C-alpha positions in Angstrom: 53.5 -48.5 -76.0 53.5 -44.8 -76.8 49.7 -44.7 -76.3 50.1 -45.9 -72.7 52.7 -43.2 -72.0 50.4 -40.5 -73.4 47.5 -41.8 -71.4 49.6 -41.8 -68.2 50.8 -38.2 -68.8 47.2 -37.2 -69.4 46.0 -38.9 -66.2 48.7 -37.2 -64.2 47.8 -33.8 -65.7 44.0 -34.3 -65.1 44.3 -35.5 -61.5 46.8 -32.7 -60.8 49.5 -34.7 -58.9 53.2 -34.2 -58.9 55.1 -37.2 -60.3 58.8 -37.2 -60.8 60.2 -38.7 -64.1 61.5 -41.8 -62.2 58.0 -42.3 -60.6 56.4 -41.9 -64.0 58.7 -44.5 -65.5 57.8 -46.9 -62.6 54.1 -46.3 -63.1 54.5 -46.9 -66.8 56.2 -50.2 -66.1 53.5 -51.3 -63.6 50.7 -50.3 -66.0 52.4 -52.1 -68.8 52.8 -55.3 -66.7 49.1 -55.1 -65.7 48.0 -54.8 -69.3 50.2 -57.8 -70.2 48.5 -59.7 -67.4 45.1 -58.6 -68.5 45.4 -59.2 -72.2 44.7 -63.0 -72.2 41.5 -62.4 -70.2 40.3 -59.8 -72.7 40.9 -62.2 -75.5 38.5 -64.8 -74.0 35.3 -65.4 -75.9 32.5 -64.7 -73.4 29.7 -64.3 -75.8 27.8 -67.4 -74.6 28.6 -66.9 -71.0 25.9 -65.8 -68.6 26.6 -62.6 -66.8 27.2 -63.0 -63.1 25.6 -60.4 -61.0 25.6 -62.1 -57.6 27.9 -64.6 -55.9 25.0 -66.8 -54.9 21.4 -67.6 -55.9 19.8 -65.6 -53.1 17.8 -62.6 -53.9 16.5 -59.7 -51.9 12.8 -59.7 -51.0 11.4 -56.2 -51.2 8.5 -55.4 -49.1 5.7 -53.0 -50.1 5.7 -49.8 -48.1 2.3 -49.3 -46.5 1.3 -45.9 -45.2 -0.4 -46.1 -41.8 -2.1 -43.3 -40.0 -0.7 -42.7 -36.6 -1.2 -40.3 -33.8 1.7 -37.9 -33.4 1.9 -38.5 -29.6 2.2 -42.3 -30.2 4.9 -41.8 -32.8 6.8 -39.5 -30.4 6.5 -42.0 -27.6 7.8 -44.8 -29.8 10.9 -42.8 -30.7 14.0 -43.4 -28.5 14.7 -39.7 -28.4 12.3 -36.9 -29.3 12.8 -33.3 -28.3 11.7 -29.9 -29.5 9.6 -31.4 -32.4 12.6 -33.5 -33.7 13.6 -37.1 -33.7 17.1 -37.2 -32.3 19.4 -39.8 -33.8 22.9 -40.8 -32.7 25.8 -38.7 -33.9 27.8 -40.5 -36.6 30.6 -37.9 -36.9 32.7 -36.6 -34.1 
């Protein structure tokens, strides 16, 4: 598969990684094996098959956002941490 070899070389060049010739040969073998495994699935006729978007029949119920007027003092009191005019949230990065 000369096309696969060309595509592999192009991918290596585009993502700018160093790959030795032995590593490139191994990658070529693995990709070729993957394509051989994938080929029968690509040949399946799925024209009359319904597309599966979810694993189950459940669906998300979206609520309508409703704007409510509130007093700033009440909102600040409801916040776990409020200081200097800002709502303080827990740090997620150390």
